[in-house]
PyMOL Python script that loads the backbone (N, CA, C, O; Angstrom):
from pymol import cmd

cmd.read_pdbstr("""\
ATOM      1  N   MET A   1     144.067 231.271   9.575  1.00  0.00           N
ATOM      2  CA  MET A   1     143.263 230.316  10.312  1.00  0.00           C
ATOM      3  C   MET A   1     141.814 230.351   9.838  1.00  0.00           C
ATOM      4  O   MET A   1     141.171 229.305   9.747  1.00  0.00           O
ATOM      5  N   ALA A   2     141.295 231.531   9.538  1.00  0.00           N
ATOM      6  CA  ALA A   2     139.901 231.641   9.093  1.00  0.00           C
ATOM      7  C   ALA A   2     139.706 230.938   7.759  1.00  0.00           C
ATOM      8  O   ALA A   2     138.678 230.296   7.547  1.00  0.00           O
ATOM      9  N   THR A   3     140.681 231.048   6.852  1.00  0.00           N
ATOM     10  CA  THR A   3     140.535 230.387   5.552  1.00  0.00           C
ATOM     11  C   THR A   3     140.583 228.870   5.697  1.00  0.00           C
ATOM     12  O   THR A   3     139.906 228.160   4.953  1.00  0.00           O
ATOM     13  N   GLU A   4     141.370 228.365   6.639  1.00  0.00           N
ATOM     14  CA  GLU A   4     141.414 226.926   6.874  1.00  0.00           C
ATOM     15  C   GLU A   4     140.067 226.423   7.382  1.00  0.00           C
ATOM     16  O   GLU A   4     139.620 225.342   6.996  1.00  0.00           O
ATOM     17  N   LEU A   5     139.430 227.191   8.230  1.00  0.00           N
ATOM     18  CA  LEU A   5     138.111 226.831   8.740  1.00  0.00           C
ATOM     19  C   LEU A   5     137.084 226.836   7.613  1.00  0.00           C
ATOM     20  O   LEU A   5     136.255 225.930   7.524  1.00  0.00           O
ATOM     21  N   GLU A   6     137.135 227.849   6.756  1.00  0.00           N
ATOM     22  CA  GLU A   6     136.221 227.918   5.624  1.00  0.00           C
ATOM     23  C   GLU A   6     136.431 226.744   4.674  1.00  0.00           C
ATOM     24  O   GLU A   6     135.464 226.160   4.184  1.00  0.00           O
ATOM     25  N   GLU A   7     137.687 226.396   4.413  1.00  0.00           N
ATOM     26  CA  GLU A   7     137.998 225.272   3.540  1.00  0.00           C
ATOM     27  C   GLU A   7     137.482 223.968   4.141  1.00  0.00           C
ATOM     28  O   GLU A   7     136.951 223.122   3.421  1.00  0.00           O
ATOM     29  N   ALA A   8     137.631 223.802   5.436  1.00  0.00           N
ATOM     30  CA  ALA A   8     137.156 222.594   6.115  1.00  0.00           C
ATOM     31  C   ALA A   8     135.637 222.489   6.049  1.00  0.00           C
ATOM     32  O   ALA A   8     135.097 221.404   5.829  1.00  0.00           O
ATOM     33  N   GLN A   9     134.949 223.608   6.236  1.00  0.00           N
ATOM     34  CA  GLN A   9     133.493 223.593   6.158  1.00  0.00           C
ATOM     35  C   GLN A   9     133.037 223.283   4.739  1.00  0.00           C
ATOM     36  O   GLN A   9     132.083 222.529   4.551  1.00  0.00           O
ATOM     37  N   ASN A  10     133.695 223.847   3.750  1.00  0.00           N
ATOM     38  CA  ASN A  10     133.355 223.578   2.359  1.00  0.00           C
ATOM     39  C   ASN A  10     133.659 222.121   2.003  1.00  0.00           C
ATOM     40  O   ASN A  10     132.917 221.497   1.244  1.00  0.00           O
ATOM     41  N   SER A  11     134.734 221.588   2.543  1.00  0.00           N
ATOM     42  CA  SER A  11     135.109 220.208   2.293  1.00  0.00           C
ATOM     43  C   SER A  11     134.024 219.255   2.786  1.00  0.00           C
ATOM     44  O   SER A  11     133.698 218.283   2.104  1.00  0.00           O
ATOM     45  N   GLU A  12     133.474 219.521   3.942  1.00  0.00           N
ATOM     46  CA  GLU A  12     132.403 218.683   4.485  1.00  0.00           C
ATOM     47  C   GLU A  12     131.174 218.745   3.579  1.00  0.00           C
ATOM     48  O   GLU A  12     130.535 217.722   3.332  1.00  0.00           O
ATOM     49  N   HIS A  13     130.847 219.913   3.094  1.00  0.00           N
ATOM     50  CA  HIS A  13     129.706 220.080   2.186  1.00  0.00           C
ATOM     51  C   HIS A  13     129.946 219.291   0.896  1.00  0.00           C
ATOM     52  O   HIS A  13     129.041 218.612   0.410  1.00  0.00           O
ATOM     53  N   LEU A  14     131.142 219.375   0.346  1.00  0.00           N
ATOM     54  CA  LEU A  14     131.460 218.655  -0.882  1.00  0.00           C
ATOM     55  C   LEU A  14     131.469 217.151  -0.663  1.00  0.00           C
ATOM     56  O   LEU A  14     131.058 216.398  -1.545  1.00  0.00           O
ATOM     57  N   ARG A  15     131.930 216.702   0.498  1.00  0.00           N
ATOM     58  CA  ARG A  15     131.926 215.280   0.814  1.00  0.00           C
ATOM     59  C   ARG A  15     130.500 214.751   0.813  1.00  0.00           C
ATOM     60  O   ARG A  15     130.218 213.706   0.226  1.00  0.00           O
ATOM     61  N   LEU A  16     129.608 215.471   1.467  1.00  0.00           N
ATOM     62  CA  LEU A  16     128.207 215.075   1.520  1.00  0.00           C
ATOM     63  C   LEU A  16     127.603 215.074   0.116  1.00  0.00           C
ATOM     64  O   LEU A  16     126.900 214.133  -0.254  1.00  0.00           O
ATOM     65  N   TYR A  17     127.867 216.100  -0.652  1.00  0.00           N
ATOM     66  CA  TYR A  17     127.363 216.203  -2.013  1.00  0.00           C
ATOM     67  C   TYR A  17     127.823 215.012  -2.848  1.00  0.00           C
ATOM     68  O   TYR A  17     127.031 214.421  -3.582  1.00  0.00           O
ATOM     69  N   GLY A  18     129.098 214.665  -2.736  1.00  0.00           N
ATOM     70  CA  GLY A  18     129.643 213.512  -3.457  1.00  0.00           C
ATOM     71  C   GLY A  18     128.987 212.210  -3.030  1.00  0.00           C
ATOM     72  O   GLY A  18     128.691 211.358  -3.869  1.00  0.00           O
ATOM     73  N   GLU A  19     128.759 212.048  -1.735  1.00  0.00           N
ATOM     74  CA  GLU A  19     128.083 210.852  -1.226  1.00  0.00           C
ATOM     75  C   GLU A  19     126.672 210.739  -1.788  1.00  0.00           C
ATOM     76  O   GLU A  19     126.254 209.669  -2.232  1.00  0.00           O
ATOM     77  N   LEU A  20     125.941 211.854  -1.765  1.00  0.00           N
ATOM     78  CA  LEU A  20     124.567 211.840  -2.258  1.00  0.00           C
ATOM     79  C   LEU A  20     124.508 211.528  -3.754  1.00  0.00           C
ATOM     80  O   LEU A  20     123.647 210.772  -4.204  1.00  0.00           O
ATOM     81  N   LEU A  21     125.421 212.111  -4.512  1.00  0.00           N
ATOM     82  CA  LEU A  21     125.461 211.830  -5.947  1.00  0.00           C
ATOM     83  C   LEU A  21     125.781 210.363  -6.201  1.00  0.00           C
ATOM     84  O   LEU A  21     125.141 209.721  -7.034  1.00  0.00           O
ATOM     85  N   THR A  22     126.767 209.832  -5.489  1.00  0.00           N
ATOM     86  CA  THR A  22     127.155 208.437  -5.666  1.00  0.00           C
ATOM     87  C   THR A  22     126.018 207.492  -5.294  1.00  0.00           C
ATOM     88  O   THR A  22     125.785 206.500  -5.985  1.00  0.00           O
ATOM     89  N   ALA A  23     125.313 207.792  -4.212  1.00  0.00           N
ATOM     90  CA  ALA A  23     124.215 206.942  -3.765  1.00  0.00           C
ATOM     91  C   ALA A  23     123.027 206.973  -4.716  1.00  0.00           C
ATOM     92  O   ALA A  23     122.177 206.083  -4.673  1.00  0.00           O
ATOM     93  N   ASN A  24     122.957 207.986  -5.574  1.00  0.00           N
ATOM     94  CA  ASN A  24     121.813 208.141  -6.473  1.00  0.00           C
ATOM     95  C   ASN A  24     122.187 208.035  -7.948  1.00  0.00           C
ATOM     96  O   ASN A  24     121.482 208.568  -8.805  1.00  0.00           O
ATOM     97  N   LEU A  25     123.281 207.358  -8.249  1.00  0.00           N
ATOM     98  CA  LEU A  25     123.699 207.218  -9.645  1.00  0.00           C
ATOM     99  C   LEU A  25     122.636 206.524 -10.489  1.00  0.00           C
ATOM    100  O   LEU A  25     122.558 206.747 -11.697  1.00  0.00           O
ATOM    101  N   HIS A  26     121.829 205.695  -9.869  1.00  0.00           N
ATOM    102  CA  HIS A  26     120.784 204.979 -10.612  1.00  0.00           C
ATOM    103  C   HIS A  26     119.702 205.921 -11.157  1.00  0.00           C
ATOM    104  O   HIS A  26     118.916 205.518 -12.014  1.00  0.00           O
ATOM    105  N   LEU A  27     119.653 207.157 -10.676  1.00  0.00           N
ATOM    106  CA  LEU A  27     118.662 208.127 -11.140  1.00  0.00           C
ATOM    107  C   LEU A  27     119.111 208.903 -12.371  1.00  0.00           C
ATOM    108  O   LEU A  27     118.332 209.652 -12.960  1.00  0.00           O
ATOM    109  N   ASP A  28     120.373 208.720 -12.757  1.00  0.00           N
ATOM    110  CA  ASP A  28     120.931 209.471 -13.881  1.00  0.00           C
ATOM    111  C   ASP A  28     120.263 209.048 -15.186  1.00  0.00           C
ATOM    112  O   ASP A  28     120.213 207.863 -15.513  1.00  0.00           O
ATOM    113  N   LYS A  29     119.753 210.025 -15.924  1.00  0.00           N
ATOM    114  CA  LYS A  29     119.102 209.773 -17.210  1.00  0.00           C
ATOM    115  C   LYS A  29     119.645 210.755 -18.229  1.00  0.00           C
ATOM    116  O   LYS A  29     120.062 211.859 -17.878  1.00  0.00           O
ATOM    117  N   SER A  30     119.641 210.363 -19.460  1.00  0.00           N
ATOM    118  CA  SER A  30     120.091 211.233 -20.531  1.00  0.00           C
ATOM    119  C   SER A  30     119.193 212.471 -20.599  1.00  0.00           C
ATOM    120  O   SER A  30     117.969 212.358 -20.536  1.00  0.00           O
ATOM    121  N   GLY A  31     119.795 213.630 -20.726  1.00  0.00           N
ATOM    122  CA  GLY A  31     119.031 214.870 -20.836  1.00  0.00           C
ATOM    123  C   GLY A  31     118.548 215.423 -19.510  1.00  0.00           C
ATOM    124  O   GLY A  31     117.736 216.347 -19.491  1.00  0.00           O
ATOM    125  N   LEU A  32     119.022 214.886 -18.411  1.00  0.00           N
ATOM    126  CA  LEU A  32     118.617 215.347 -17.086  1.00  0.00           C
ATOM    127  C   LEU A  32     119.087 216.783 -16.874  1.00  0.00           C
ATOM    128  O   LEU A  32     120.275 217.071 -17.018  1.00  0.00           O
ATOM    129  N   LYS A  33     118.178 217.677 -16.537  1.00  0.00           N
ATOM    130  CA  LYS A  33     118.526 219.092 -16.348  1.00  0.00           C
ATOM    131  C   LYS A  33     118.758 219.434 -14.886  1.00  0.00           C
ATOM    132  O   LYS A  33     119.548 220.328 -14.583  1.00  0.00           O
ATOM    133  N   SER A  34     118.099 218.752 -13.987  1.00  0.00           N
ATOM    134  CA  SER A  34     118.311 218.957 -12.561  1.00  0.00           C
ATOM    135  C   SER A  34     117.861 217.699 -11.837  1.00  0.00           C
ATOM    136  O   SER A  34     117.167 216.854 -12.402  1.00  0.00           O
ATOM    137  N   ILE A  35     118.261 217.590 -10.597  1.00  0.00           N
ATOM    138  CA  ILE A  35     117.873 216.433  -9.797  1.00  0.00           C
ATOM    139  C   ILE A  35     117.746 216.863  -8.343  1.00  0.00           C
ATOM    140  O   ILE A  35     118.539 217.666  -7.851  1.00  0.00           O
ATOM    141  N   GLU A  36     116.756 216.329  -7.670  1.00  0.00           N
ATOM    142  CA  GLU A  36     116.594 216.555  -6.236  1.00  0.00           C
ATOM    143  C   GLU A  36     117.037 215.292  -5.511  1.00  0.00           C
ATOM    144  O   GLU A  36     116.540 214.198  -5.777  1.00  0.00           O
ATOM    145  N   LEU A  37     117.966 215.460  -4.606  1.00  0.00           N
ATOM    146  CA  LEU A  37     118.485 214.344  -3.828  1.00  0.00           C
ATOM    147  C   LEU A  37     118.096 214.535  -2.371  1.00  0.00           C
ATOM    148  O   LEU A  37     118.158 215.649  -1.852  1.00  0.00           O
ATOM    149  N   THR A  38     117.701 213.466  -1.714  1.00  0.00           N
ATOM    150  CA  THR A  38     117.361 213.537  -0.299  1.00  0.00           C
ATOM    151  C   THR A  38     118.602 213.239   0.520  1.00  0.00           C
ATOM    152  O   THR A  38     119.251 212.208   0.342  1.00  0.00           O
ATOM    153  N   ASN A  39     118.921 214.155   1.417  1.00  0.00           N
ATOM    154  CA  ASN A  39     120.025 213.962   2.349  1.00  0.00           C
ATOM    155  C   ASN A  39     119.578 212.917   3.363  1.00  0.00           C
ATOM    156  O   ASN A  39     118.706 213.188   4.189  1.00  0.00           O
ATOM    157  N   TYR A  40     120.167 211.727   3.306  1.00  0.00           N
ATOM    158  CA  TYR A  40     119.740 210.646   4.183  1.00  0.00           C
ATOM    159  C   TYR A  40     120.206 210.825   5.623  1.00  0.00           C
ATOM    160  O   TYR A  40     119.842 210.020   6.481  1.00  0.00           O
ATOM    161  N   TYR A  41     120.990 211.842   5.912  1.00  0.00           N
ATOM    162  CA  TYR A  41     121.381 212.129   7.292  1.00  0.00           C
ATOM    163  C   TYR A  41     120.322 212.929   8.034  1.00  0.00           C
ATOM    164  O   TYR A  41     120.041 212.667   9.203  1.00  0.00           O
ATOM    165  N   ASP A  42     119.727 213.918   7.343  1.00  0.00           N
ATOM    166  CA  ASP A  42     118.760 214.773   8.048  1.00  0.00           C
ATOM    167  C   ASP A  42     117.423 214.928   7.312  1.00  0.00           C
ATOM    168  O   ASP A  42     116.550 215.647   7.797  1.00  0.00           O
ATOM    169  N   GLY A  43     117.240 214.282   6.171  1.00  0.00           N
ATOM    170  CA  GLY A  43     115.973 214.308   5.460  1.00  0.00           C
ATOM    171  C   GLY A  43     115.727 215.543   4.610  1.00  0.00           C
ATOM    172  O   GLY A  43     114.667 215.661   3.996  1.00  0.00           O
ATOM    173  N   THR A  44     116.678 216.464   4.559  1.00  0.00           N
ATOM    174  CA  THR A  44     116.505 217.658   3.737  1.00  0.00           C
ATOM    175  C   THR A  44     116.720 217.314   2.266  1.00  0.00           C
ATOM    176  O   THR A  44     117.255 216.255   1.938  1.00  0.00           O
ATOM    177  N   THR A  45     116.302 218.212   1.393  1.00  0.00           N
ATOM    178  CA  THR A  45     116.450 218.011  -0.044  1.00  0.00           C
ATOM    179  C   THR A  45     117.560 218.896  -0.575  1.00  0.00           C
ATOM    180  O   THR A  45     117.637 220.079  -0.245  1.00  0.00           O
ATOM    181  N   VAL A  46     118.411 218.320  -1.393  1.00  0.00           N
ATOM    182  CA  VAL A  46     119.495 219.036  -2.050  1.00  0.00           C
ATOM    183  C   VAL A  46     119.191 218.990  -3.542  1.00  0.00           C
ATOM    184  O   VAL A  46     118.911 217.922  -4.087  1.00  0.00           O
ATOM    185  N   GLN A  47     119.245 220.134  -4.201  1.00  0.00           N
ATOM    186  CA  GLN A  47     118.957 220.171  -5.636  1.00  0.00           C
ATOM    187  C   GLN A  47     120.190 220.653  -6.379  1.00  0.00           C
ATOM    188  O   GLN A  47     120.846 221.609  -5.965  1.00  0.00           O
ATOM    189  N   THR A  48     120.493 219.991  -7.466  1.00  0.00           N
ATOM    190  CA  THR A  48     121.641 220.362  -8.274  1.00  0.00           C
ATOM    191  C   THR A  48     121.192 220.642  -9.707  1.00  0.00           C
ATOM    192  O   THR A  48     120.248 220.022 -10.198  1.00  0.00           O
ATOM    193  N   PHE A  49     121.864 221.568 -10.369  1.00  0.00           N
ATOM    194  CA  PHE A  49     121.471 221.982 -11.704  1.00  0.00           C
ATOM    195  C   PHE A  49     122.589 221.906 -12.724  1.00  0.00           C
ATOM    196  O   PHE A  49     122.392 222.354 -13.854  1.00  0.00           O
ATOM    197  N   ASP A  50     123.737 221.371 -12.396  1.00  0.00           N
ATOM    198  CA  ASP A  50     124.863 221.348 -13.335  1.00  0.00           C
ATOM    199  C   ASP A  50     124.623 220.264 -14.376  1.00  0.00           C
ATOM    200  O   ASP A  50     124.819 219.080 -14.103  1.00  0.00           O
ATOM    201  N   VAL A  51     124.203 220.667 -15.556  1.00  0.00           N
ATOM    202  CA  VAL A  51     123.840 219.700 -16.597  1.00  0.00           C
ATOM    203  C   VAL A  51     125.000 219.392 -17.544  1.00  0.00           C
ATOM    204  O   VAL A  51     124.831 218.643 -18.506  1.00  0.00           O
ATOM    205  N   ARG A  52     126.153 219.953 -17.284  1.00  0.00           N
ATOM    206  CA  ARG A  52     127.296 219.699 -18.162  1.00  0.00           C
ATOM    207  C   ARG A  52     127.854 218.294 -18.002  1.00  0.00           C
ATOM    208  O   ARG A  52     128.455 217.754 -18.931  1.00  0.00           O
ATOM    209  N   PHE A  53     127.659 217.697 -16.828  1.00  0.00           N
ATOM    210  CA  PHE A  53     128.261 216.407 -16.521  1.00  0.00           C
ATOM    211  C   PHE A  53     127.211 215.424 -16.024  1.00  0.00           C
ATOM    212  O   PHE A  53     126.148 215.822 -15.549  1.00  0.00           O
ATOM    213  N   SER A  54     127.515 214.156 -16.136  1.00  0.00           N
ATOM    214  CA  SER A  54     126.645 213.125 -15.586  1.00  0.00           C
ATOM    215  C   SER A  54     126.802 213.117 -14.065  1.00  0.00           C
ATOM    216  O   SER A  54     127.725 213.725 -13.522  1.00  0.00           O
ATOM    217  N   LEU A  55     125.896 212.428 -13.394  1.00  0.00           N
ATOM    218  CA  LEU A  55     126.009 212.327 -11.932  1.00  0.00           C
ATOM    219  C   LEU A  55     127.312 211.657 -11.530  1.00  0.00           C
ATOM    220  O   LEU A  55     127.930 212.042 -10.538  1.00  0.00           O
ATOM    221  N   ALA A  56     127.734 210.658 -12.294  1.00  0.00           N
ATOM    222  CA  ALA A  56     128.980 209.950 -11.976  1.00  0.00           C
ATOM    223  C   ALA A  56     130.179 210.885 -12.065  1.00  0.00           C
ATOM    224  O   ALA A  56     131.064 210.837 -11.211  1.00  0.00           O
ATOM    225  N   LYS A  57     130.219 211.734 -13.089  1.00  0.00           N
ATOM    226  CA  LYS A  57     131.337 212.673 -13.230  1.00  0.00           C
ATOM    227  C   LYS A  57     131.320 213.719 -12.126  1.00  0.00           C
ATOM    228  O   LYS A  57     132.371 214.096 -11.608  1.00  0.00           O
ATOM    229  N   CYS A  58     130.131 214.188 -11.764  1.00  0.00           N
ATOM    230  CA  CYS A  58     130.030 215.160 -10.661  1.00  0.00           C
ATOM    231  C   CYS A  58     130.478 214.526  -9.349  1.00  0.00           C
ATOM    232  O   CYS A  58     131.184 215.157  -8.563  1.00  0.00           O
ATOM    233  N   ALA A  59     130.073 213.284  -9.110  1.00  0.00           N
ATOM    234  CA  ALA A  59     130.459 212.596  -7.884  1.00  0.00           C
ATOM    235  C   ALA A  59     131.974 212.398  -7.836  1.00  0.00           C
ATOM    236  O   ALA A  59     132.597 212.609  -6.795  1.00  0.00           O
ATOM    237  N   ALA A  60     132.566 211.992  -8.959  1.00  0.00           N
ATOM    238  CA  ALA A  60     134.016 211.801  -9.018  1.00  0.00           C
ATOM    239  C   ALA A  60     134.747 213.101  -8.775  1.00  0.00           C
ATOM    240  O   ALA A  60     135.763 213.118  -8.080  1.00  0.00           O
ATOM    241  N   PHE A  61     134.247 214.195  -9.336  1.00  0.00           N
ATOM    242  CA  PHE A  61     134.873 215.508  -9.164  1.00  0.00           C
ATOM    243  C   PHE A  61     134.841 215.937  -7.699  1.00  0.00           C
ATOM    244  O   PHE A  61     135.855 216.389  -7.166  1.00  0.00           O
ATOM    245  N   THR A  62     133.677 215.800  -7.038  1.00  0.00           N
ATOM    246  CA  THR A  62     133.575 216.265  -5.655  1.00  0.00           C
ATOM    247  C   THR A  62     134.402 215.414  -4.716  1.00  0.00           C
ATOM    248  O   THR A  62     134.890 215.924  -3.708  1.00  0.00           O
ATOM    249  N   THR A  63     134.578 214.123  -5.013  1.00  0.00           N
ATOM    250  CA  THR A  63     135.406 213.305  -4.124  1.00  0.00           C
ATOM    251  C   THR A  63     136.891 213.548  -4.357  1.00  0.00           C
ATOM    252  O   THR A  63     137.686 213.351  -3.439  1.00  0.00           O
ATOM    253  N   LYS A  64     137.294 213.975  -5.564  1.00  0.00           N
ATOM    254  CA  LYS A  64     138.697 214.268  -5.844  1.00  0.00           C
ATOM    255  C   LYS A  64     139.158 215.570  -5.194  1.00  0.00           C
ATOM    256  O   LYS A  64     140.303 215.658  -4.752  1.00  0.00           O
ATOM    257  N   ILE A  65     138.293 216.582  -5.126  1.00  0.00           N
ATOM    258  CA  ILE A  65     138.756 217.887  -4.651  1.00  0.00           C
ATOM    259  C   ILE A  65     138.731 218.026  -3.137  1.00  0.00           C
ATOM    260  O   ILE A  65     139.198 219.039  -2.616  1.00  0.00           O
ATOM    261  N   ARG A  66     138.218 217.073  -2.433  1.00  0.00           N
ATOM    262  CA  ARG A  66     138.241 217.219  -0.984  1.00  0.00           C
ATOM    263  C   ARG A  66     139.515 216.750  -0.469  1.00  0.00           C
ATOM    264  O   ARG A  66     139.743 216.787   0.740  1.00  0.00           O
TER     265      ARG A  66
END
""", "prot")
cmd.dss("prot")
cmd.show_as("cartoon", "prot")
cmd.util.cbc("prot")
cmd.orient("prot")
């Protein structure tokens, strides 16, 4: 039961991350090393550093695994 709760909490985090990436695809630039995204639900800032993939690929990945 505890692992199901942890998975559910992680799923919500990934859903939000995917939404933020999708909403900010217009910010994607070649050679981007990191990006700060504003969480439009609570105004906090989320920063990502995975430079291996474009924002579109990261967004697609996070929406597939939830």
